[in-house]
C-alpha positions as CSV (number, residue, x, y, z in Angstrom):
1,X,0.0,0.0,0.0
2,X,1.3,3.4,-0.9
3,X,0.8,5.9,1.9
4,X,-0.3,9.4,1.2
5,X,2.0,12.2,2.3
6,X,0.9,13.9,5.4
7,X,2.3,16.8,7.5
8,X,2.9,16.0,11.1
9,X,1.4,19.3,12.1
10,X,-1.9,18.5,10.3
11,X,-4.9,19.0,12.7
12,X,-5.8,15.7,14.3
13,X,-9.4,15.7,13.1
14,X,-8.1,15.9,9.5
15,X,-5.7,13.1,10.2
16,X,-8.5,10.9,11.4
17,X,-10.5,11.7,8.2
18,X,-7.3,10.9,6.2
19,X,-7.2,7.4,7.8
20,X,-10.9,6.8,7.1
21,X,-10.9,7.9,3.5
22,X,-7.6,6.1,2.7
23,X,-9.0,2.9,4.0
24,X,-12.1,3.3,1.9
25,X,-10.0,4.0,-1.2
26,X,-7.9,0.9,-0.6
27,X,-11.0,-1.4,-0.5
28,X,-11.5,-1.1,-4.2
29,X,-14.1,-3.5,-5.5
30,X,-12.5,-3.9,-8.9
31,X,-9.2,-4.9,-7.3
32,X,-11.1,-7.3,-5.1
33,X,-12.7,-9.0,-8.1
34,X,-9.2,-9.4,-9.6
35,X,-7.9,-11.1,-6.5
36,X,-10.7,-13.6,-6.5
37,X,-11.4,-14.4,-10.1
38,X,-10.4,-13.8,-13.7
39,X,-11.5,-14.9,-17.1
40,X,-9.4,-16.9,-19.5
41,X,-11.4,-16.4,-22.7
42,X,-14.8,-17.9,-21.7
43,X,-13.4,-19.8,-18.7
44,X,-14.0,-18.4,-15.3
45,X,-11.1,-19.0,-12.9
46,X,-11.8,-18.7,-9.2
47,X,-8.8,-18.2,-7.0
48,X,-8.5,-19.8,-3.5
49,X,-10.4,-17.7,-0.9
50,X,-8.5,-15.9,1.8
51,X,-11.6,-15.1,3.8
52,X,-12.2,-18.5,5.3
53,X,-14.9,-19.3,2.7
54,X,-15.5,-23.0,1.8
55,X,-13.2,-24.3,-1.0
56,X,-9.9,-25.9,-1.6
57,X,-6.4,-24.4,-2.0
58,X,-6.3,-24.8,-5.8
59,X,-8.0,-22.5,-8.4
60,X,-11.3,-23.7,-9.8
61,X,-12.0,-23.4,-13.5
62,X,-15.6,-23.2,-14.9
63,X,-16.1,-23.2,-18.7
64,X,-18.9,-20.8,-19.3
65,X,-19.3,-22.0,-22.9
66,X,-21.1,-25.0,-21.4
67,X,-24.0,-22.7,-20.4
68,X,-26.6,-21.2,-22.8
69,X,-27.5,-18.4,-20.4
70,X,-25.7,-16.3,-17.7
71,X,-27.8,-14.6,-15.1
72,X,-26.6,-11.8,-12.9
73,X,-28.6,-11.0,-9.8
74,X,-27.1,-7.9,-8.0
75,X,-28.6,-6.2,-5.0
76,X,-27.5,-4.0,-2.1
77,X,-25.7,-0.7,-1.5
78,X,-22.8,-1.9,-3.6
79,X,-24.8,-3.5,-6.4
80,X,-24.0,-1.1,-9.1
81,X,-20.3,-1.1,-8.3
82,X,-20.1,-4.9,-8.2
83,X,-22.2,-5.2,-11.3
84,X,-20.0,-2.8,-13.3
85,X,-16.9,-4.6,-12.1
86,X,-18.2,-8.0,-13.2
87,X,-19.5,-6.8,-16.6
88,X,-16.1,-5.1,-17.4
89,X,-14.5,-8.5,-16.9
90,X,-17.1,-10.8,-18.5
91,X,-16.4,-12.1,-22.0
92,X,-18.6,-10.0,-24.4
93,X,-20.2,-12.8,-26.3
94,X,-21.9,-14.4,-23.3
95,X,-25.7,-14.3,-23.3
96,X,-26.2,-12.2,-20.1
97,X,-29.5,-11.2,-18.5
98,X,-30.2,-10.1,-15.0
99,X,-31.5,-7.8,-12.3
100,X,-29.8,-5.0,-10.3
101,X,-31.5,-3.5,-7.3
102,X,-29.4,-0.5,-6.1
103,X,-29.9,2.8,-4.3
104,X,-30.1,4.6,-7.6
105,X,-30.6,3.6,-11.3
106,X,-27.7,4.5,-13.6
107,X,-28.3,6.9,-16.5
108,X,-26.8,4.4,-18.9
109,X,-28.2,0.9,-18.7
110,X,-25.9,-2.1,-19.4
111,X,-26.7,-5.1,-21.6
112,X,-29.9,-6.9,-20.7
113,X,-30.0,-5.9,-17.1
114,X,-33.2,-4.6,-15.5
115,X,-32.5,-1.9,-12.9
116,X,-34.5,-1.1,-9.9
117,X,-34.1,1.7,-7.3
118,X,-34.6,-0.3,-4.2
119,X,-35.5,1.3,-0.9
120,X,-33.3,1.5,2.2
121,X,-33.5,1.2,5.2
122,X,-37.0,0.1,4.4
123,X,-38.3,-1.5,1.1
124,X,-40.3,0.3,-1.5
125,X,-42.3,-0.7,-4.6
126,X,-39.0,-1.2,-6.6
127,X,-37.7,-3.6,-3.9
128,X,-40.8,-5.7,-4.4
129,X,-40.6,-5.5,-8.2
130,X,-36.9,-6.4,-8.2
131,X,-37.6,-9.5,-6.0
132,X,-40.5,-10.6,-8.2
133,X,-38.5,-10.2,-11.4
134,X,-35.6,-12.2,-9.8
135,X,-37.9,-15.1,-8.8
136,X,-39.3,-15.2,-12.4
137,X,-35.8,-15.4,-13.9
138,X,-34.7,-18.0,-11.4
139,X,-37.7,-20.3,-11.8
140,X,-36.9,-20.4,-15.6
141,X,-33.2,-21.4,-14.9
142,X,-32.2,-24.9,-15.9
143,X,-29.0,-26.9,-15.9
144,X,-27.7,-24.8,-18.8
145,X,-27.8,-21.6,-16.7
146,X,-25.0,-20.1,-14.7
147,X,-26.0,-17.5,-12.1
148,X,-23.8,-14.8,-10.5
149,X,-25.3,-13.4,-7.3
150,X,-23.6,-10.1,-6.3
151,X,-24.8,-9.3,-2.8
152,X,-23.9,-6.5,-0.4
153,X,-25.4,-4.9,2.7
154,X,-28.7,-3.1,2.4
155,X,-30.0,-5.9,0.2
156,X,-32.5,-7.0,2.8
157,X,-34.5,-3.9,2.1
158,X,-33.6,-3.3,-1.5
159,X,-34.6,-6.8,-2.6
160,X,-37.7,-7.9,-0.6
161,X,-40.9,-9.8,-1.0
162,X,-43.1,-11.2,1.8
163,X,-43.4,-15.0,1.9
164,X,-47.1,-14.4,2.6
165,X,-48.6,-12.8,-0.5
166,X,-51.3,-11.1,1.6
167,X,-48.9,-8.8,3.3
168,X,-48.8,-5.3,1.8
169,X,-45.9,-3.1,1.1
170,X,-47.0,-0.7,3.9
171,X,-47.0,-3.5,6.5
172,X,-43.6,-4.7,5.2
173,X,-42.2,-1.2,5.7
174,X,-43.6,-1.1,9.2
175,X,-42.0,-4.6,9.8
176,X,-38.6,-3.4,8.7
177,X,-38.9,-0.1,10.7
178,X,-39.7,-2.0,13.8
179,X,-36.7,-4.3,13.4
180,X,-34.1,-1.7,12.7
181,X,-35.2,0.5,15.6
182,X,-35.5,-2.3,18.1
183,X,-31.9,-2.4,19.4
184,X,-31.4,-6.0,18.0
185,X,-28.1,-6.8,16.4
186,X,-27.9,-7.2,12.6
187,X,-27.6,-10.9,12.9
188,X,-30.7,-11.1,15.1
189,X,-32.6,-8.8,12.7
190,X,-31.7,-11.0,9.7
191,X,-32.8,-14.1,11.6
192,X,-36.3,-12.7,11.9
193,X,-36.3,-11.5,8.3
194,X,-35.6,-15.1,7.0
195,X,-39.0,-16.2,8.4
196,X,-40.8,-13.4,6.7
197,X,-39.3,-13.2,3.3
198,X,-39.7,-15.1,0.0
199,X,-36.1,-14.2,-1.1
200,X,-34.1,-14.7,2.1
201,X,-32.9,-17.7,4.1
202,X,-31.5,-19.5,1.0
203,X,-34.7,-19.2,-1.0
204,X,-33.0,-17.7,-4.1
205,X,-30.8,-20.7,-4.4
206,X,-33.8,-23.0,-3.9
207,X,-35.7,-21.1,-6.7
208,X,-33.0,-22.3,-9.2
209,X,-32.0,-25.7,-7.8
210,X,-30.5,-27.1,-11.0
211,X,-28.5,-24.1,-12.1
212,X,-24.8,-23.5,-11.2
213,X,-24.6,-20.6,-8.8
214,X,-21.7,-18.4,-7.6
215,X,-22.3,-15.9,-4.8
216,X,-19.9,-13.0,-4.5
217,X,-20.2,-11.0,-1.2
218,X,-19.3,-7.7,0.3
219,X,-19.7,-8.5,3.9
220,X,-21.3,-5.9,6.1
221,X,-21.6,-8.3,9.1
222,X,-19.0,-9.9,11.3
223,X,-16.9,-12.4,9.4
224,X,-18.2,-15.3,11.5
225,X,-21.7,-14.3,10.3
226,X,-20.9,-13.3,6.8
227,X,-23.4,-15.7,5.3
228,X,-26.1,-13.4,6.9
229,X,-25.4,-10.6,4.4
230,X,-28.8,-9.5,3.1
231,X,-30.3,-12.2,5.3
232,X,-28.7,-15.2,3.5
233,X,-30.6,-15.3,0.2
234,X,-28.4,-17.9,-1.4
235,X,-26.9,-19.8,1.6
236,X,-28.6,-22.6,3.4
237,X,-30.4,-21.2,6.5
238,X,-28.9,-22.7,9.7
239,X,-31.1,-20.7,12.0
240,X,-33.9,-22.4,13.9
241,X,-37.5,-21.4,14.6
242,X,-36.6,-21.4,18.3
243,X,-34.0,-18.8,17.7
244,X,-36.4,-16.6,15.8
245,X,-39.1,-17.0,18.5
246,X,-36.6,-16.0,21.2
247,X,-35.6,-12.8,19.4
248,X,-39.2,-11.9,18.8
249,X,-39.9,-12.4,22.6
250,X,-36.7,-10.7,23.9
251,X,-37.3,-7.4,21.9
252,X,-41.1,-7.6,22.2
253,X,-41.3,-7.3,18.5
254,X,-44.7,-9.0,17.8
255,X,-46.5,-6.2,19.7
256,X,-44.8,-3.6,17.4
257,X,-45.7,-5.4,14.2
258,X,-48.9,-4.7,12.1
259,X,-51.7,-7.2,12.5
260,X,-50.9,-9.1,9.2
261,X,-47.3,-9.5,10.3
262,X,-48.3,-10.8,13.7
263,X,-50.7,-13.2,12.0
264,X,-47.9,-14.4,9.7
265,X,-45.6,-15.3,12.6
266,X,-48.6,-16.9,14.4
267,X,-49.2,-19.1,11.3
268,X,-45.5,-20.1,11.5
269,X,-46.0,-21.0,15.1
270,X,-43.4,-18.4,16.2
271,X,-45.7,-16.5,18.6
272,X,-46.8,-17.0,22.1
273,X,-49.9,-18.9,21.0
274,X,-52.1,-18.0,24.0
275,X,-51.2,-14.3,23.8
276,X,-51.6,-14.1,20.1
277,X,-55.0,-15.9,20.1
278,X,-56.4,-13.5,22.8
279,X,-54.8,-10.2,22.0
280,X,-53.5,-10.2,18.4
281,X,-56.1,-12.4,16.6
282,X,-59.1,-11.3,18.8
283,X,-60.0,-14.9,19.6
284,X,-59.5,-16.3,16.1
285,X,-57.1,-19.2,16.3
286,X,-54.2,-19.1,13.8
287,X,-54.3,-21.6,11.0
288,X,-51.4,-23.8,12.2
289,X,-51.7,-26.1,9.2
290,X,-51.1,-23.1,6.9
291,X,-47.8,-22.5,8.7
292,X,-46.4,-25.6,7.0
293,X,-47.3,-24.3,3.6
294,X,-45.7,-20.9,4.4
295,X,-42.5,-22.3,5.7
296,X,-42.0,-24.8,2.9
297,X,-43.5,-22.6,0.2
298,X,-40.4,-22.8,-2.0
299,X,-39.1,-26.2,-0.9
300,X,-42.0,-28.6,-1.6
301,X,-40.5,-29.7,-5.0
302,X,-36.9,-28.9,-4.3
303,X,-34.2,-31.0,-2.9
304,X,-32.1,-28.6,-0.8
305,X,-29.0,-30.9,-1.1
306,X,-29.1,-30.5,-4.9
307,X,-29.7,-26.7,-4.8
308,X,-26.9,-25.9,-2.4
309,X,-24.4,-28.5,-3.8
310,X,-24.4,-26.4,-7.0
311,X,-23.5,-23.2,-5.1
312,X,-20.2,-21.6,-4.5
313,X,-19.5,-18.7,-2.1
314,X,-16.8,-16.1,-2.0
315,X,-16.3,-13.0,0.2
316,X,-14.7,-10.3,-2.0
317,X,-14.3,-7.8,0.8
318,X,-15.1,-7.6,4.5
319,X,-14.8,-5.2,7.4
320,X,-11.6,-7.1,8.2
321,X,-10.1,-5.6,5.0
322,X,-11.4,-2.2,5.8
323,X,-9.9,-2.0,9.3
324,X,-6.6,-3.5,8.1
325,X,-6.3,-0.7,5.5
326,X,-6.9,1.9,8.2
327,X,-4.3,0.2,10.4
328,X,-1.7,0.4,7.6
329,X,-2.4,4.1,7.0
330,X,-2.2,5.0,10.7
331,X,1.1,3.2,11.0
332,X,2.4,5.0,8.0
333,X,1.6,8.2,9.8
334,X,3.6,7.1,12.8
335,X,0.9,6.0,15.2
336,X,0.9,3.1,17.6
337,X,-2.2,1.3,16.4
338,X,-4.4,-0.8,18.7
339,X,-7.5,-2.5,17.2
340,X,-10.4,-3.3,19.5
341,X,-13.6,-4.7,18.0
342,X,-15.0,-5.9,21.3
343,X,-18.0,-3.5,21.2
344,X,-19.4,-4.8,17.9
345,X,-23.2,-4.8,18.1
346,X,-23.3,-3.1,21.5
347,X,-25.6,-0.3,22.3
348,X,-23.9,3.0,21.2
349,X,-23.7,4.4,24.8
350,X,-22.2,1.3,26.2
351,X,-19.8,1.1,23.3
352,X,-18.7,4.7,23.7
353,X,-18.1,4.3,27.4
354,X,-16.0,1.2,26.8
355,X,-13.9,2.7,23.9
356,X,-13.3,6.0,25.7
357,X,-12.1,4.3,28.8
358,X,-9.8,2.1,26.8
359,X,-8.6,5.1,24.8
360,X,-7.7,7.2,27.8
361,X,-5.8,4.3,29.4
362,X,-3.8,3.6,26.2
363,X,-2.9,7.2,25.4
364,X,-1.0,7.5,28.6
365,X,1.2,4.6,27.5
366,X,1.7,5.7,23.9
367,X,2.6,9.3,22.9
368,X,1.1,8.9,19.4
369,X,-1.9,6.6,19.6
370,X,-4.5,5.4,17.2
371,X,-7.3,3.2,18.6
372,X,-9.3,1.6,15.8
373,X,-12.7,-0.1,16.3
374,X,-14.8,-1.6,13.5
375,X,-18.3,-3.0,13.2
376,X,-21.6,-1.5,14.1
377,X,-23.4,-0.3,17.3
378,X,-27.1,-0.3,17.9
379,X,-29.6,2.4,18.8
380,X,-33.2,2.3,20.0
381,X,-35.1,5.2,18.4
382,X,-38.0,6.9,19.9
383,X,-41.1,7.9,17.9
384,X,-40.0,11.5,17.4
385,X,-36.3,11.3,16.8
386,X,-34.5,13.9,14.7
387,X,-31.9,13.5,11.9
388,X,-28.8,11.4,12.4
389,X,-27.5,7.9,12.8
390,X,-25.5,5.6,15.0
391,X,-22.1,7.1,14.0
392,X,-23.0,10.7,14.7
393,X,-24.7,9.6,17.9
394,X,-21.4,7.9,18.9
395,X,-19.3,10.9,17.8
396,X,-21.4,13.3,19.9
397,X,-21.1,11.0,22.9
398,X,-17.3,11.0,22.3
399,X,-17.3,14.8,22.1
400,X,-19.0,15.2,25.5
401,X,-16.2,13.1,27.0
402,X,-13.4,14.9,25.1
403,X,-14.7,18.2,26.3
404,X,-13.2,17.4,29.7
405,X,-9.7,17.4,28.2
406,X,-9.5,21.0,26.8
407,X,-6.2,21.8,25.3
408,X,-5.2,18.3,24.6
409,X,-4.7,16.9,21.1
410,X,-7.5,14.3,20.8
411,X,-9.9,13.3,18.1
412,X,-12.8,10.9,17.7
413,X,-14.2,9.8,14.3
414,X,-17.1,7.5,13.6
415,X,-18.3,6.9,10.1
416,X,-19.9,4.3,7.8
417,X,-18.2,2.8,4.8
418,X,-21.4,3.1,2.7
419,X,-21.5,6.9,3.1
420,X,-24.8,6.8,4.9
421,X,-25.6,7.2,8.6
422,X,-29.2,6.6,9.5
423,X,-31.6,9.0,7.8
424,X,-28.9,11.7,7.4
425,X,-27.0,12.7,4.3
426,X,-23.7,12.1,6.2
427,X,-21.5,9.1,6.7
428,X,-20.6,10.1,10.2
429,X,-18.8,12.9,12.1
430,X,-15.6,13.9,13.8
431,X,-15.2,15.4,17.2
432,X,-12.4,16.9,19.3
433,X,-12.0,18.7,22.6
434,X,-13.5,21.9,21.2
435,X,-16.7,20.4,19.7
436,X,-19.0,20.9,22.7
437,X,-17.8,24.5,23.3
438,X,-18.3,25.3,19.7
439,X,-21.8,23.7,19.7
440,X,-22.8,25.7,22.7
441,X,-21.6,28.9,21.0
442,X,-24.1,28.1,18.2
443,X,-26.8,27.8,20.9
444,X,-27.0,24.0,20.7
445,X,-27.6,21.9,23.9
446,X,-25.5,18.8,23.1
447,X,-27.1,16.7,25.8
448,X,-30.6,17.4,24.4
449,X,-29.4,16.9,20.9
450,X,-28.1,13.5,21.9
451,X,-31.3,12.5,23.7
452,X,-33.4,13.6,20.7
453,X,-31.2,11.7,18.2
454,X,-30.8,14.9,16.2
455,X,-27.0,14.9,15.9
456,X,-26.7,15.6,12.2
457,X,-28.1,19.1,12.7
458,X,-25.3,19.9,15.2
459,X,-22.4,18.4,13.3
460,X,-23.6,20.0,10.0
461,X,-23.7,23.4,11.7
462,X,-20.2,22.9,13.0
463,X,-18.8,21.7,9.7
464,X,-17.8,18.4,11.3
465,X,-20.1,16.0,9.4
466,X,-18.4,13.6,7.1
467,X,-20.2,13.7,3.8
468,X,-19.0,11.3,1.1
469,X,-22.3,10.5,-0.6
470,X,-23.1,6.9,-1.4
471,X,-19.7,5.2,-1.8
472,X,-20.8,2.1,-3.7
473,X,-19.2,0.0,-1.0
474,X,-20.5,-1.4,2.3
475,X,-18.0,-2.8,4.9
476,X,-19.6,-1.7,8.1
477,X,-18.4,1.3,10.3
478,X,-15.1,2.5,11.5
479,X,-14.1,4.4,14.6
480,X,-10.8,6.2,14.7
481,X,-9.6,7.7,18.0
482,X,-6.3,9.6,17.9
483,X,-4.1,11.1,20.7
484,X,-0.8,13.0,20.3
485,X,1.1,14.3,23.3
486,X,2.1,18.0,23.1
487,X,5.8,17.0,22.9
488,X,5.0,15.2,19.6
């Protein structure tokens, strides 16, 4: 990796931003494709995985001339970037068709791809249309079809269709909103989604059991859970109904769902039957026989062993690559780097308390310190929250702590690799020891702003929001905490 030049006297917030943006640039999707695969005329050569994915230590060669049709199904925040990278490398004479559900539709359409502007963080009409189109294509796939699945985070909303056809888009939106604001981890949220959706929990692979399938992932979940990206649409679901039921109970989700959603989970037997019969279904017992039809809707004529045996799975990029790139950049700038991902999936306030305590302890040992922390934190939103997201919420919490160390050279950055933080136009924010004083001079009450989840307004006024726009990537969040002693 070639390090950028940087002046030692550069303000620490700018240095933190430098580390974040350099790491993002280093995680280039085109380069990741080239590491994992290449084409030798019409032959696809897959290189051994370095991400712990299944597969041997030798390259695998697939002759695409043996297939009459090539399908590409791309969805998620990085769908366009991944699709363009693949199309640039595919042999031109292949018969290619497919679907791309991304945050925006490109001005210039490519080959025989149907584009949809899927919704995020909740589905929209285009999300439904993309999923329906995908299922139609997959059902027509035979042994002479090769399918590329290009999947990235955000796909759970951008490519969605209820398993129960009687559930409306409005109820589906409410279902997703309840999940993302519940405080549940991304893995827990995706477990529940698998029991709701017609395109999750391996159902896309089951829809085309005889076709050869290759899934290429950008993992926005912990590596140990990378198959959960976009709720595991092409990977055999290993979750259990008991796990789903426990998550529904622990976060009291059923009571937050619309009636039709509650009824759906009751039909699957994933409710508290007595409570649902009395309170949710107004005395009408759920049709438990119908639950079998729902849960096996796409499996009745499919042998899962056949469908998944014809599937390969590669992780192109993960949060591990993102944080390693940040680590290399920080070291090139002369920092002692410590990586601590312990607070992944914690509540933001608990995560901030833990990281700041660790940061202050470490900076007394190292005169030039960079503490890196990757992954995501959770928030529980109230009904009247303002504009912001988990990263700006975390950054303002950090700012309140750093305000106690006036005059010291400290910085706290938290930002998302996708360029989006909650419902704000920012990726995140940067704080230092002056942030709170400057905010008060602009007549903000930082404590109230934090409680109201309206952090984007404050950081935008201060000029400390990180605005990248959608990056075409999605490798989770990064926190960069820097400390330099005055003598440095």
